[in-house]
LOPATOR-372709 format. One record per residue: residue number from 1; x, y, z of N, C-alpha, C, O, CB in turn. Coordinates in nm, 4 decimals. Glycine has a CB too. Example, Ala and Ser with C-alpha at 12.3 -4.5 7.8 and 13.67 -1.06 7.14 Angstrom:
2
(1,(1.3190,-0.5690,0.7800),(1.2300,-0.4500,0.7800),(1.3200,-0.3300,0.7800),(1.4236,-0.3319,0.8465),(1.1308,-0.4473,0.9046))
(2,(1.2850,-0.2250,0.7080),(1.3670,-0.1060,0.7140),(1.2900,0.0030,0.7870),(1.3409,0.1138,0.8039),(1.4084,-0.0598,0.5725))
END
This chain:
123
(1,(17.6039,10.5270,-0.1372),(17.7454,10.5610,-0.1318),(17.7598,10.7038,-0.0796),(17.6951,10.7960,-0.1293),(17.8121,10.5458,-0.2718))
(2,(17.8461,10.7210,0.0220),(17.8634,10.8530,0.0815),(17.9594,10.9392,0.0009),(18.0547,10.8900,-0.0595),(17.9132,10.8400,0.2240))
(3,(17.9321,11.0678,0.0017),(18.0235,11.1624,-0.0616),(18.1373,11.1921,0.0334),(18.1164,11.2046,0.1541),(17.9507,11.2927,-0.1019))
(4,(18.2572,11.2034,-0.0201),(18.3729,11.2370,0.0625),(18.3691,11.3846,0.0958),(18.3415,11.4675,0.0091),(18.5051,11.2005,-0.0089))
(5,(18.3962,11.4177,0.2192),(18.4026,11.5571,0.2593),(18.5379,11.6142,0.2174),(18.6302,11.5405,0.1828),(18.3806,11.5723,0.4126))
(6,(18.5474,11.7443,0.2211),(18.6742,11.8100,0.1873),(18.7840,11.7650,0.2827),(18.8976,11.7422,0.2410),(18.6591,11.9637,0.1919))
(7,(18.7498,11.7521,0.4118),(18.8472,11.7054,0.5108),(18.8918,11.5635,0.4789),(19.0100,11.5314,0.4908),(18.7880,11.7118,0.6526))
(8,(18.7983,11.4785,0.4386),(18.8312,11.3403,0.4030),(18.9247,11.3336,0.2842),(19.0181,11.2535,0.2825),(18.7051,11.2620,0.3731))
(9,(18.8998,11.4179,0.1843),(18.9873,11.4195,0.0659),(19.1271,11.4685,0.1025),(19.2270,11.4153,0.0541),(18.9272,11.5090,-0.0449))
(10,(19.1334,11.5707,0.1887),(19.2632,11.6229,0.2318),(19.3395,11.5166,0.3096),(19.4597,11.4993,0.2895),(19.2453,11.7497,0.3179))
(11,(19.2707,11.4455,0.3978),(19.3351,11.3391,0.4763),(19.3852,11.2281,0.3850),(19.4943,11.1747,0.4050),(19.2372,11.2816,0.5810))
(12,(19.3053,11.1937,0.2852),(19.3474,11.0878,0.1929),(19.4706,11.1310,0.1136),(19.5621,11.0511,0.0938),(19.2326,11.0512,0.0968))
(13,(19.4740,11.2564,0.0679),(19.5922,11.3069,-0.0046),(19.7157,11.3030,0.0843),(19.8235,11.2630,0.0404),(19.5680,11.4512,-0.0548))
(14,(19.6992,11.3447,0.2094),(19.8108,11.3446,0.3038),(19.8582,11.2008,0.3279),(19.9783,11.1750,0.3352),(19.7694,11.4120,0.4378))
(15,(19.7634,11.1081,0.3401),(19.7984,10.9674,0.3603),(19.8728,10.9089,0.2422),(19.9706,10.8363,0.2596),(19.6745,10.8864,0.3865))
(16,(19.8266,10.9403,0.1216),(19.8952,10.8901,0.0003),(20.0375,10.9462,-0.0090),(20.1309,10.8746,-0.0452),(19.8148,10.9280,-0.1276))
(17,(20.0530,11.0742,0.0237),(20.1864,11.1354,0.0202),(20.2768,11.0699,0.1248),(20.3937,11.0424,0.0977),(20.1774,11.2887,0.0448))
(18,(20.2229,11.0452,0.2436),(20.3018,10.9801,0.3492),(20.3440,10.8406,0.3051),(20.4570,10.7993,0.3309),(20.2211,10.9724,0.4810))
(19,(20.2544,10.7675,0.2389),(20.2883,10.6337,0.1901),(20.4010,10.6393,0.0874),(20.4878,10.5521,0.0852),(20.1649,10.5664,0.1290))
(20,(20.3996,10.7419,0.0025),(20.5089,10.7565,-0.0950),(20.6421,10.7834,-0.0256),(20.7449,10.7282,-0.0650),(20.4778,10.8702,-0.1936))
(21,(20.6407,10.8686,0.0784),(20.7629,10.8957,0.1546),(20.8127,10.7670,0.2207),(20.9320,10.7368,0.2173),(20.7377,11.0055,0.2617))
(22,(20.7208,10.6919,0.2804),(20.7578,10.5663,0.3468),(20.8133,10.4667,0.2455),(20.9131,10.3997,0.2721),(20.6362,10.5056,0.4201))
(23,(20.7494,10.4571,0.1310),(20.7947,10.3673,0.0242),(20.9366,10.4042,-0.0185),(21.0222,10.3169,-0.0332),(20.6984,10.3735,-0.0975))
(24,(20.9609,10.5328,-0.0380),(21.0941,10.5789,-0.0794),(21.1991,10.5448,0.0266),(21.3100,10.5028,-0.0066),(21.0928,10.7311,-0.1056))
(25,(21.1636,10.5629,0.1544),(21.2560,10.5300,0.2626),(21.2921,10.3816,0.2591),(21.4093,10.3453,0.2691),(21.1947,10.5668,0.3988))
(26,(21.1914,10.2970,0.2450),(21.2162,10.1524,0.2449),(21.2989,10.1099,0.1239),(21.3889,10.0269,0.1367),(21.0837,10.0760,0.2466))
(27,(21.2696,10.1655,0.0075),(21.3471,10.1326,-0.1128),(21.4927,10.1745,-0.0946),(21.5837,10.1012,-0.1334),(21.2864,10.2015,-0.2378))
(28,(21.5151,10.2920,-0.0359),(21.6518,10.3370,-0.0102),(21.7250,10.2440,0.0863),(21.8476,10.2339,0.0811),(21.6506,10.4788,0.0456))
(29,(21.6514,10.1763,0.1738),(21.7107,10.0804,0.2674),(21.7298,9.9430,0.2038),(21.7780,9.8508,0.2695),(21.6236,10.0677,0.3918))
(30,(21.6928,9.9287,0.0774),(21.7125,9.8023,0.0086),(21.5937,9.7076,0.0125),(21.6052,9.5921,-0.0286),(21.8287,9.7346,0.0656))
(31,(21.4798,9.7549,0.0615),(21.3593,9.6724,0.0652),(21.2998,9.6621,-0.0744),(21.3127,9.7540,-0.1553),(21.2556,9.7305,0.1642))
(32,(21.2349,9.5500,-0.1017),(21.1624,9.5316,-0.2278),(21.0136,9.5425,-0.1963),(20.9626,9.4685,-0.1122),(21.1970,9.3925,-0.2959))
(33,(20.9446,9.6327,-0.2620),(20.8020,9.6538,-0.2364),(20.7226,9.5439,-0.3071),(20.7319,9.5279,-0.4288),(20.7562,9.7958,-0.2847))
(34,(20.6449,9.4689,-0.2298),(20.5638,9.3602,-0.2838),(20.4199,9.4033,-0.3086),(20.3517,9.3468,-0.3941),(20.5662,9.2416,-0.1896))
(35,(20.3737,9.5030,-0.2343),(20.2364,9.5490,-0.2516),(20.2148,9.6824,-0.1845),(20.2825,9.7167,-0.0876),(20.1387,9.4471,-0.1968))
(36,(20.1199,9.7572,-0.2371),(20.0862,9.8896,-0.1851),(19.9352,9.8990,-0.1780),(19.8656,9.8688,-0.2749),(20.1462,10.0041,-0.2739))
(37,(19.8843,9.9414,-0.0617),(19.7397,9.9496,-0.0397),(19.6709,9.8179,-0.0754),(19.5751,9.8145,-0.1526),(19.6796,10.0643,-0.1222))
(38,(19.7219,9.7110,-0.0177),(19.6717,9.5770,-0.0459),(19.5435,9.5544,0.0333),(19.5412,9.5696,0.1554),(19.7781,9.4688,-0.0112))
(39,(19.4376,9.5184,-0.0371),(19.3082,9.4964,0.0265),(19.2818,9.3465,0.0441),(19.3021,9.2672,-0.0479),(19.1957,9.5615,-0.0565))
(40,(19.2363,9.3098,0.1637),(19.1927,9.1736,0.1917),(19.0546,9.1837,0.2562),(19.0052,9.2937,0.2807),(19.2954,9.0969,0.2850))
(41,(18.9931,9.0698,0.2833),(18.8620,9.0713,0.3502),(18.8724,9.1336,0.4886),(18.7756,9.1924,0.5369),(18.8051,8.9287,0.3610))
(42,(18.9863,9.1220,0.5524),(19.0045,9.1730,0.6886),(19.0381,9.3219,0.6923),(19.0233,9.3853,0.7967),(19.1138,9.0952,0.7582))
(43,(19.0827,9.3784,0.5811),(19.1188,9.5198,0.5787),(19.2338,9.5469,0.4840),(19.2775,9.4595,0.4092),(19.1549,9.5671,0.7176))
(44,(19.2816,9.6702,0.4890),(19.3866,9.7141,0.3977),(19.5216,9.7179,0.4683),(19.5313,9.7525,0.5861),(19.3532,9.8521,0.3399))
(45,(19.6254,9.6816,0.3936),(19.7633,9.6904,0.4418),(19.8305,9.7988,0.3585),(19.8292,9.7925,0.2356),(19.8399,9.5511,0.4305))
(46,(19.8897,9.8988,0.4253),(19.9494,10.0115,0.3529),(20.0607,9.9657,0.2591),(20.0553,9.9919,0.1389),(20.0039,10.1146,0.4515))
(47,(20.1609,9.8980,0.3129),(20.2732,9.8508,0.2310),(20.3129,9.7106,0.2734),(20.3104,9.6770,0.3918),(20.3941,9.9465,0.2424))
(48,(20.3494,9.6294,0.1755),(20.4094,9.4990,0.2034),(20.5453,9.5021,0.1345),(20.5549,9.5311,0.0152),(20.3183,9.3771,0.1522))
(49,(20.6503,9.4720,0.2109),(20.7856,9.4810,0.1566),(20.8685,9.3623,0.2043),(20.8393,9.3021,0.3076),(20.8527,9.6142,0.1981))
(50,(20.9721,9.3296,0.1278),(21.0659,9.2246,0.1657),(21.1986,9.2916,0.1992),(21.2510,9.3717,0.1218),(21.0827,9.1177,0.0514))
(51,(21.2521,9.2568,0.3172),(21.3800,9.3130,0.3596),(21.4917,9.2527,0.2745),(21.4708,9.1514,0.2078),(21.4052,9.2864,0.5112))
(52,(21.6089,9.3136,0.2762),(21.7217,9.2546,0.2034),(21.7524,9.1121,0.2498),(21.8061,9.0326,0.1726),(21.8456,9.3418,0.2200))
(53,(21.7190,9.0784,0.3759),(21.7446,8.9428,0.4268),(21.6289,8.8466,0.3983),(21.6369,8.7288,0.4332),(21.7706,8.9479,0.5770))
(54,(21.5208,8.8958,0.3349),(21.4122,8.8078,0.2933),(21.2896,8.8052,0.3813),(21.1956,8.7315,0.3515),(21.4626,8.6738,0.2832))
(55,(21.2861,8.8823,0.4887),(21.1692,8.8853,0.5767),(21.0608,8.9712,0.5131),(21.0886,9.0794,0.4614),(21.2066,8.9395,0.7177))
(56,(20.9378,8.9227,0.5170),(20.8247,8.9997,0.4655),(20.7746,9.0907,0.5764),(20.7483,9.0453,0.6877),(20.7104,8.9060,0.4138))
(57,(20.7614,9.2201,0.5457),(20.7155,9.3193,0.6430),(20.5810,9.3751,0.6005),(20.5600,9.4074,0.4836),(20.8182,9.4332,0.6584))
(58,(20.4908,9.3859,0.6958),(20.3633,9.4516,0.6741),(20.3755,9.5867,0.7419),(20.3894,9.5943,0.8640),(20.2413,9.3671,0.7302))
(59,(20.3705,9.6926,0.6640),(20.4037,9.8262,0.7130),(20.2787,9.9127,0.7184),(20.2080,9.9285,0.6189),(20.5106,9.8919,0.6238))
(60,(20.2528,9.9686,0.8368),(20.1450,10.0649,0.8549),(20.2100,10.2021,0.8538),(20.3088,10.2244,0.9238),(20.0637,10.0393,0.9883))
(61,(20.1559,10.2941,0.7753),(20.2124,10.4284,0.7633),(20.1178,10.5258,0.8330),(19.9971,10.5237,0.8086),(20.2344,10.4682,0.6127))
(62,(20.1720,10.6106,0.9191),(20.0926,10.7098,0.9903),(20.1544,10.8478,0.9723),(20.2731,10.8678,0.9979),(20.0817,10.6741,1.1399))
(63,(20.0726,10.9426,0.9281),(20.1158,11.0823,0.9152),(20.0442,11.1618,1.0238),(19.9218,11.1744,1.0215),(20.0846,11.1406,0.7709))
(64,(20.1191,11.2145,1.1172),(20.0641,11.2921,1.2281),(20.1573,11.4097,1.2556),(20.2713,11.4104,1.2092),(20.0461,11.2035,1.3560))
(65,(20.1096,11.5096,1.3309),(20.1927,11.6272,1.3597),(20.3112,11.6000,1.4524),(20.4098,11.6736,1.4483),(20.1077,11.7339,1.4202))
(66,(20.3037,11.4952,1.5367),(20.4191,11.4645,1.6211),(20.4355,11.3134,1.6375),(20.3442,11.2358,1.6093),(20.4045,11.5318,1.7588))
(67,(20.5540,11.2740,1.6836),(20.5902,11.1322,1.6914),(20.4985,11.0535,1.7836),(20.4591,10.9418,1.7501),(20.7329,11.1179,1.7383))
(68,(20.4640,11.1090,1.8986),(20.3783,11.0384,1.9936),(20.2431,11.0058,1.9299),(20.1966,10.8920,1.9367),(20.3584,11.1225,2.1214))
(69,(20.1807,11.1057,1.8682),(20.0509,11.0831,1.8042),(20.0611,10.9800,1.6918),(19.9703,10.8991,1.6725),(19.9954,11.2148,1.7493))
(70,(20.1711,10.9834,1.6185),(20.1889,10.8904,1.5066),(20.2025,10.7470,1.5561),(20.1390,10.6566,1.5018),(20.3121,10.9290,1.4237))
(71,(20.2841,10.7253,1.6582),(20.3026,10.5883,1.7062),(20.1805,10.5386,1.7826),(20.1476,10.4202,1.7750),(20.4263,10.5798,1.7951))
(72,(20.1134,10.6256,1.8551),(19.9937,10.5861,1.9295),(19.8740,10.5605,1.8382),(19.7766,10.4982,1.8804),(19.9582,10.6930,2.0307))
(73,(19.8801,10.6074,1.7148),(19.7688,10.5899,1.6212),(19.7530,10.4451,1.5749),(19.6502,10.4092,1.5175),(19.7884,10.6796,1.5007))
(74,(19.8541,10.3623,1.5997),(19.8449,10.2202,1.5642),(19.8115,10.1446,1.6929),(19.8986,10.0871,1.7581),(19.9799,10.1665,1.4980))
(75,(19.6824,10.1467,1.7270),(19.6364,10.0857,1.8512),(19.6127,9.9360,1.8389),(19.6257,9.8795,1.7303),(19.5104,10.1526,1.8967))
(76,(19.5779,9.8717,1.9496),(19.5569,9.7264,1.9516),(19.4520,9.6785,1.8514),(19.4712,9.5759,1.7862),(19.5163,9.6832,2.0899))
(77,(19.3436,9.7504,1.8388),(19.2380,9.7101,1.7449),(19.2892,9.7115,1.6006),(19.2645,9.6178,1.5246),(19.1158,9.8034,1.7584))
(78,(19.3606,9.8183,1.5634),(19.4149,9.8274,1.4278),(19.5241,9.7230,1.4059),(19.5333,9.6652,1.2975),(19.4704,9.9684,1.4014))
(79,(19.6056,9.6984,1.5061),(19.7090,9.5947,1.4956),(19.6457,9.4588,1.4687),(19.6947,9.3815,1.3865),(19.7940,9.5893,1.6243))
(80,(19.5369,9.4309,1.5386),(19.4666,9.3046,1.5170),(19.4126,9.2935,1.3754),(19.4225,9.1881,1.3125),(19.3531,9.2902,1.6164))
(81,(19.3551,9.4030,1.3251),(19.3015,9.4037,1.1884),(19.4133,9.3812,1.0872),(19.3969,9.3044,0.9924),(19.2290,9.5370,1.1590))
(82,(19.5263,9.4475,1.1070),(19.6395,9.4317,1.0152),(19.6937,9.2892,1.0227),(19.7275,9.2302,0.9200),(19.7513,9.5338,1.0480))
(83,(19.7022,9.2339,1.1434),(19.7512,9.0967,1.1592),(19.6590,8.9983,1.0868),(19.7071,8.9055,1.0218),(19.7619,9.0597,1.3091))
(84,(19.5263,9.0176,1.0972),(19.4316,8.9300,1.0265),(19.4462,8.9457,0.8756),(19.4439,8.8469,0.8022),(19.2865,8.9611,1.0692))
(85,(19.4611,9.0691,0.8292),(19.4797,9.0928,0.6851),(19.6103,9.0285,0.6373),(19.6157,8.9707,0.5287),(19.4803,9.2454,0.6541))
(86,(19.7151,9.0389,0.7190),(19.8439,8.9791,0.6830),(19.8331,8.8275,0.6763),(19.8901,8.7651,0.5868),(19.9523,9.0197,0.7837))
(87,(19.7603,8.7676,0.7705),(19.7425,8.6225,0.7699),(19.6719,8.5780,0.6420),(19.7078,8.4759,0.5834),(19.6626,8.5772,0.8938))
(88,(19.5718,8.6543,0.5988),(19.5043,8.6219,0.4729),(19.5998,8.6347,0.3553),(19.6008,8.5496,0.2663),(19.3826,8.7129,0.4518))
(89,(19.6797,8.7400,0.3545),(19.7743,8.7605,0.2445),(19.8791,8.6507,0.2429),(19.9210,8.6053,0.1364),(19.8419,8.8978,0.2559))
(90,(19.9214,8.6079,0.3617),(20.0273,8.5071,0.3723),(19.9796,8.3652,0.3444),(20.0617,8.2764,0.3211),(20.0880,8.5123,0.5089))
(91,(19.8483,8.3421,0.3463),(19.8009,8.2047,0.3276),(19.8584,8.1474,0.1987),(19.8421,8.2044,0.0909),(19.6460,8.1994,0.3249))
(92,(19.9250,8.0351,0.2119),(19.9915,7.9752,0.0970),(20.1305,8.0301,0.0723),(20.1982,7.9878,-0.0214),(19.9087,7.9951,-0.0248))
(93,(20.1743,8.1245,0.1559),(20.3088,8.1808,0.1444),(20.3817,8.1571,0.2763),(20.3494,8.2217,0.3760),(20.3041,8.3339,0.1090))
(94,(20.4764,8.0686,0.2797),(20.5397,8.0315,0.4071),(20.6488,8.1270,0.4559),(20.7210,8.0929,0.5495),(20.5981,7.8958,0.3943))
(95,(20.6630,8.2447,0.3961),(20.7719,8.3350,0.4363),(20.7562,8.3818,0.5809),(20.6464,8.3845,0.6364),(20.7771,8.4564,0.3431))
(96,(20.8682,8.4178,0.6384),(20.8661,8.4817,0.7695),(20.8100,8.6215,0.7542),(20.8274,8.6848,0.6501),(21.0076,8.4854,0.8330))
(97,(20.7433,8.6697,0.8568),(20.6820,8.8022,0.8476),(20.7091,8.8821,0.9745),(20.7334,8.8257,1.0812),(20.5303,8.7904,0.8233))
(98,(20.7045,9.0143,0.9609),(20.7117,9.1020,1.0770),(20.6238,9.2237,1.0481),(20.5839,9.2474,0.9341),(20.8603,9.1441,1.1085))
(99,(20.5945,9.3002,1.1531),(20.5041,9.4139,1.1413),(20.5794,9.5411,1.1776),(20.6273,9.5564,1.2899),(20.3793,9.3958,1.2318))
(100,(20.5892,9.6323,1.0810),(20.6622,9.7571,1.0983),(20.5654,9.8746,1.0942),(20.4516,9.8619,1.0490),(20.7710,9.7725,0.9900))
(101,(20.6126,9.9885,1.1419),(20.5385,10.1143,1.1336),(20.6355,10.2190,1.0807),(20.7505,10.2257,1.1242),(20.4776,10.1566,1.2739))
(102,(20.5884,10.3011,0.9862),(20.6655,10.4169,0.9411),(20.5826,10.5394,0.9752),(20.4662,10.5491,0.9363),(20.6989,10.4100,0.7862))
(103,(20.6428,10.6336,1.0483),(20.5738,10.7574,1.0813),(20.6291,10.8698,0.9950),(20.7487,10.8755,0.9664),(20.5884,10.7910,1.2318))
(104,(20.5405,10.9582,0.9547),(20.5772,11.0717,0.8699),(20.5306,11.1980,0.9405),(20.4110,11.2171,0.9622),(20.5141,11.0600,0.7256))
(105,(20.6253,11.2842,0.9766),(20.5948,11.4087,1.0461),(20.6244,11.5259,0.9541),(20.7125,11.5164,0.8686),(20.6758,11.4204,1.1777))
(106,(20.5522,11.6367,0.9702),(20.5761,11.7529,0.8844),(20.7207,11.8015,0.8933),(20.7741,11.8197,1.0027),(20.4812,11.8663,0.9220))
(107,(20.7830,11.8222,0.7787),(20.9168,11.8789,0.7732),(21.0283,11.7869,0.8208),(21.1408,11.8323,0.8420),(20.9197,12.0015,0.8527))
(108,(20.9988,11.6586,0.8380),(21.1015,11.5655,0.8847),(21.1024,11.4424,0.7963),(21.0039,11.4123,0.7289),(21.0779,11.5261,1.0321))
(109,(21.2147,11.3711,0.7970),(21.2233,11.2459,0.7219),(21.1362,11.1402,0.7893),(21.1178,11.1441,0.9110),(21.3707,11.1972,0.7115))
(110,(21.0828,11.0467,0.7124),(21.0037,10.9399,0.7735),(21.0891,10.8590,0.8716),(21.2106,10.8480,0.8547),(20.9448,10.8474,0.6647))
(111,(21.0248,10.8028,0.9736),(21.0953,10.7223,1.0733),(21.0401,10.5801,1.0695),(20.9189,10.5589,1.0734),(21.0809,10.7840,1.2163))
(112,(21.1308,10.4839,1.0620),(21.0952,10.3434,1.0450),(21.1135,10.2687,1.1773),(21.2236,10.2658,1.2324),(21.1809,10.2784,0.9333))
(113,(21.0060,10.2084,1.2280),(21.0105,10.1271,1.3488),(20.9971,9.9813,1.3073),(20.8887,9.9365,1.2699),(20.8980,10.1681,1.4500))
(114,(21.1074,9.9075,1.3139),(21.1078,9.7666,1.2739),(21.0465,9.6810,1.3846),(21.0632,9.7080,1.5036),(21.2520,9.7188,1.2419))
(115,(20.9756,9.5778,1.3420),(20.9175,9.4804,1.4354),(20.8413,9.5508,1.5472),(20.8646,9.5246,1.6652),(21.0275,9.3906,1.4950))
(116,(20.7504,9.6402,1.5096),(20.6790,9.7253,1.6037),(20.5822,9.6491,1.6939),(20.5562,9.6922,1.8063),(20.6043,9.8304,1.5288))
(117,(20.5290,9.5381,1.6472),(20.4414,9.4554,1.7300),(20.4354,9.3147,1.6714),(20.4835,9.2894,1.5610),(20.2988,9.5172,1.7399))
(118,(20.3756,9.2247,1.7473),(20.3569,9.0859,1.7031),(20.2088,9.0528,1.7097),(20.1388,9.1013,1.7985),(20.4402,8.9861,1.7905))
(119,(20.1596,8.9703,1.6165),(20.0163,8.9384,1.6145),(19.9651,8.8822,1.7469),(19.8516,8.9100,1.7854),(19.9880,8.8395,1.5043))
(120,(20.0467,8.8036,1.8170),(20.0007,8.7462,1.9438),(19.9761,8.8524,2.0486),(19.9029,8.8276,2.1444),(20.1012,8.6463,1.9960))
(121,(20.0361,8.9728,2.0334),(20.0122,9.0831,2.1259),(19.8706,9.1392,2.1117),(19.8223,9.2094,2.2006),(20.1145,9.1937,2.1030))
(122,(19.8049,9.1086,2.0012),(19.6729,9.1648,1.9708),(19.5593,9.0780,2.0235),(19.4431,9.1179,2.0158),(19.6574,9.1830,1.8212))
(123,(19.5898,8.9632,2.0755),(19.4849,8.8715,2.1220),(19.4318,8.9098,2.2575),(19.3432,8.8426,2.3104),(19.5369,8.7303,2.1270))
END
């Protein structure tokens, strides 16, 4: 088992704080949080939430110094991993689903990108 470096611990703290900001934003929008840091065989999903209209959202949270870096940090490979993890989570659950991204920038409110990608885009 590897020891976490100081940089790794700082990044993890920043990530957890960003997830809390994203969670608060979604709750304020009327979303119901179904899961946080959900682990599957395919990987981890930051947040799973249900919209007020009933759509299940798989939310990836990115904390970066600027918007471009934050949105670009969710690349095709990561999208594919999240889509596979979501498929595992959804097995046996027939709800509609979508994939969102929340970006968290220093000194700014989190920004929510609805329906940021579709699993078929990752193939």
